C-alpha positions as CSV (number, residue, x, y, z in Angstrom):
1,A,18.7,-10.4,-5.5
2,P,21.3,-13.1,-4.8
3,P,20.0,-16.7,-4.3
4,P,19.5,-17.6,-0.6
5,W,22.0,-19.9,1.0
6,G,24.4,-19.1,-1.7
7,G,27.3,-17.9,0.4
8,A,30.2,-19.7,1.8
9,G,29.0,-19.6,5.4
10,G,26.1,-22.1,5.3
11,M,22.4,-21.3,5.4
12,T,21.3,-17.8,6.2
13,T,17.9,-16.1,6.0
14,E,19.3,-12.6,5.9
15,G,17.3,-10.7,3.3
16,V,15.1,-13.7,2.5
17,R,11.4,-13.6,2.8
18,F,9.3,-16.8,2.9
19,L,5.9,-17.7,1.6
20,V,4.8,-21.0,3.0
21,T,2.0,-23.4,2.1
22,G,0.7,-26.7,3.6
23,F,-2.3,-28.8,2.8
24,G,-5.4,-30.1,4.5
25,K,-7.0,-33.5,4.4
26,F,-7.4,-35.6,1.3
27,P,-8.6,-39.2,0.6
28,G,-6.7,-41.6,2.8
29,V,-5.2,-38.8,5.0
30,P,-7.9,-37.4,7.2
31,A,-5.4,-35.4,9.3
32,N,-2.6,-33.9,7.3
33,P,0.6,-33.2,9.4
34,T,1.5,-30.2,7.2
35,E,-1.7,-28.5,8.4
36,V,-0.5,-28.8,12.0
37,L,3.0,-27.7,11.1
38,V,2.1,-24.7,9.0
39,N,-0.5,-23.5,11.4
40,G,2.2,-23.9,14.2
41,L,4.7,-21.9,12.1
42,R,2.2,-19.1,11.7
43,G,1.4,-19.1,15.4
44,N,5.1,-18.9,16.4
45,H,5.7,-15.9,14.1
46,S,2.5,-14.2,15.0
47,A,3.4,-14.4,18.7
48,S,6.6,-12.5,18.1
49,S,6.6,-8.8,19.0
50,P,5.3,-6.8,16.1
51,N,7.8,-4.4,14.5
52,Q,7.1,-1.4,12.3
53,E,7.3,-3.4,9.1
54,D,4.7,-5.9,10.4
55,Q,2.4,-3.0,11.5
56,E,2.7,-1.4,8.0
57,A,1.8,-4.6,6.3
58,T,-1.2,-5.1,8.6
59,N,-2.3,-1.5,8.0
60,S,-2.0,-2.0,4.2
61,G,-4.5,-4.8,4.4
62,N,-2.2,-7.8,4.1
63,Q,-3.5,-9.9,6.9
64,N,-1.3,-12.9,5.9
65,H,1.9,-11.1,6.8
66,V,3.0,-12.8,10.0
67,G,6.6,-11.7,10.6
68,P,9.6,-9.9,9.3
69,N,10.6,-12.7,7.0
70,L,7.5,-14.9,6.9
71,V,5.3,-13.0,4.5
72,S,2.6,-15.6,3.9
73,C,1.6,-18.8,5.7
74,E,-1.4,-20.7,4.4
75,V,-3.0,-24.1,4.6
76,L,-4.5,-25.0,1.2
77,K,-7.4,-27.3,0.2
78,V,-5.9,-30.3,-1.7
79,S,-7.3,-28.9,-4.9
80,A,-5.5,-28.1,-8.2
81,R,-7.8,-25.0,-8.6
82,T,-7.1,-23.8,-5.1
83,V,-3.3,-24.2,-5.7
84,E,-3.5,-22.2,-9.0
85,D,-5.5,-19.4,-7.3
86,H,-3.1,-19.2,-4.4
87,L,0.0,-19.1,-6.7
88,G,-1.6,-16.1,-8.4
89,E,-2.1,-14.4,-5.1
90,L,1.5,-15.0,-4.1
91,E,2.7,-13.5,-7.4
92,V,0.7,-10.3,-6.7
93,L,2.0,-10.3,-3.1
94,V,5.6,-10.5,-4.2
95,S,5.3,-7.9,-7.0
96,S,3.7,-5.4,-4.6
97,G,6.4,-5.9,-2.0
98,H,3.6,-6.9,0.5
99,G,3.0,-3.4,1.5
100,G,6.6,-2.2,1.1
101,G,6.5,-1.2,-2.5
102,E,8.4,-2.3,-5.6
103,A,11.8,-1.2,-4.2
104,K,11.5,-3.6,-1.3
105,A,10.4,-6.4,-3.6
106,A,13.4,-5.8,-5.8
107,S,15.9,-5.9,-2.9
108,S,14.7,-9.1,-1.4
109,S,14.9,-12.8,-2.2
110,Y,11.6,-14.7,-1.9
111,V,11.3,-18.4,-1.3
112,V,8.0,-20.2,-1.8
113,V,8.1,-23.3,0.4
114,H,5.4,-25.9,-0.2
115,F,5.0,-28.6,2.4
116,G,3.2,-31.8,1.7
117,V,3.0,-35.2,3.3
118,D,4.3,-38.5,2.0
119,V,2.7,-41.1,4.2
120,C,5.2,-43.8,3.0
121,A,8.3,-41.7,3.8
122,R,10.5,-42.2,6.8
123,T,12.6,-39.1,6.3
124,F,12.2,-35.5,5.2
125,K,12.6,-35.0,1.4
126,L,13.6,-31.9,-0.5
127,E,12.2,-32.2,-4.0
128,K,14.7,-31.2,-6.7
129,R,12.3,-31.2,-9.6
130,A,8.7,-31.5,-10.8
131,V,7.3,-33.2,-13.8
132,N,4.7,-31.8,-16.2
133,E,2.3,-34.7,-15.7
134,A,-0.9,-34.7,-13.7
135,N,-2.0,-38.3,-13.2
136,F,-4.1,-38.3,-10.1
137,R,-4.7,-41.8,-8.6
138,L,-7.6,-40.2,-6.6
139,P,-9.7,-37.1,-7.2
140,D,-8.6,-34.0,-5.5
141,E,-11.0,-32.3,-2.9
142,D,-12.9,-30.7,-5.8
143,G,-13.4,-34.0,-7.6
144,F,-10.8,-33.2,-10.2
145,Q,-8.9,-36.2,-11.5
146,P,-6.7,-35.7,-14.5
147,R,-5.2,-38.7,-16.1
148,C,-1.9,-38.5,-18.0
149,A,-2.4,-34.8,-18.7
150,P,0.0,-31.9,-18.6
151,V,0.1,-29.8,-15.5
152,C,0.7,-26.7,-17.6
153,P,-0.4,-27.1,-21.2
154,D,1.5,-24.0,-22.2
155,A,4.7,-25.8,-21.1
156,G,4.1,-28.4,-23.9
157,D,2.5,-31.8,-24.1
158,D,5.6,-33.8,-23.2
159,L,4.6,-35.4,-19.9
160,T,8.3,-36.3,-19.2
161,S,9.5,-32.7,-19.2
162,C,10.8,-31.4,-15.9
163,L,11.4,-28.1,-14.1
164,H,14.1,-27.9,-11.4
165,T,14.3,-25.7,-8.4
166,K,16.9,-22.9,-8.6
167,L,17.9,-23.6,-5.0
168,D,20.9,-25.8,-4.2
169,V,18.9,-28.5,-2.5
170,D,21.9,-30.8,-2.1
171,R,23.6,-28.2,0.0
172,I,20.5,-27.4,2.0
173,S,19.9,-31.0,2.7
174,A,23.5,-31.5,3.8
175,Q,23.2,-28.6,6.2
176,L,19.9,-29.9,7.6
177,R,21.6,-33.3,8.2
178,E,24.4,-31.5,10.0
179,D,21.7,-29.9,12.2
180,G,20.4,-33.4,13.1
181,F,17.5,-33.9,10.8
182,D,17.0,-37.0,8.7
183,C,16.8,-35.3,5.4
184,Q,17.4,-36.4,1.8
185,V,17.1,-35.1,-1.8
186,S,14.3,-36.6,-3.9
187,M,13.8,-36.6,-7.7
188,D,10.2,-37.7,-7.6
189,A,7.4,-35.7,-6.1
190,G,4.8,-38.2,-7.4
191,R,2.0,-37.3,-9.8
192,Y,-0.7,-36.1,-7.5
193,V,-1.4,-32.6,-6.1
194,C,2.1,-32.2,-4.6
195,N,3.8,-32.6,-8.0
196,Y,1.1,-30.5,-9.6
197,T,1.7,-27.7,-7.1
198,Y,5.5,-27.9,-7.5
199,F,5.4,-27.8,-11.3
200,A,2.8,-25.0,-11.4
201,S,4.9,-23.0,-8.9
202,L,8.2,-23.5,-10.8
203,K,6.6,-22.6,-14.1
204,R,4.8,-19.5,-12.8
205,F,7.9,-18.1,-11.1
206,E,10.7,-19.4,-13.4
207,K,11.4,-16.1,-15.0
208,T,11.0,-14.0,-11.9
209,S,14.4,-12.8,-10.6
210,G,14.9,-13.4,-6.9
211,L,12.0,-15.7,-6.5
212,Y,12.5,-19.4,-5.8
213,S,10.2,-22.4,-5.2
214,L,10.8,-25.5,-3.2
215,F,8.6,-28.5,-2.3
216,V,9.3,-30.4,0.9
217,H,7.7,-33.7,1.7
218,V,7.4,-34.6,5.4
219,P,6.5,-38.1,6.7
220,S,3.7,-38.9,9.1
221,F,3.9,-38.1,12.8
222,N,4.2,-41.8,13.4
223,A,7.5,-41.9,11.4
224,I,8.9,-38.6,12.9
225,D,7.3,-37.0,15.9
226,A,5.5,-33.7,15.7
227,E,8.0,-31.8,17.9
228,T,10.9,-32.8,15.6
229,Q,9.0,-32.0,12.5
230,A,8.0,-28.5,13.9
231,A,11.7,-27.8,14.5
232,F,12.6,-29.0,11.0
233,V,9.9,-26.7,9.4
234,Q,11.2,-23.7,11.5
235,R,14.8,-24.4,10.4
């Protein structure tokens, strides 16, 4: 499948299916804005009139399917193990065509969009890369706190090695700025669960044709109000 947003006419979601994650609370952030944003996204799509495809997905047992192009929309515990488990579930979901069979999976592009909060940010940030280093300044919600360890040991023990998204984030960011959103490209997703999630996602899906990962950092609602952030997430 061709990469999404790869044509000459700007961004389009035609033929693109999205799998979205946000996060819950973690130390220092008792209320995570991405929990509100992702739950709102799910609510908006669930409220749409169901079509035949949605009904087939529901009948097949895929209760996460919430719209024609929003396949999965979940708020995750801020936990490395929860992230790994969910990425495995997404891999199965995509390979099965989420109820539509392998032919549908092969004909679609899938984008896994991970949303996380950067409480120090004043803008939206599209992360271009992730680093194979887990160096948690605080334990995750399961008490896991790796220090200077690889995210994926099978990717080697070089903690400076990076994986880059296959999406053209410079072009996407430029389009979002044209749409009125204060958005920039970032080269540093930190070394906590956000970076862990991004590297693990990029590594798991790097050889899967038509499957793309992107991590997006949003600021607090004090920096950019909830209504504007909800519109950004929807876009």
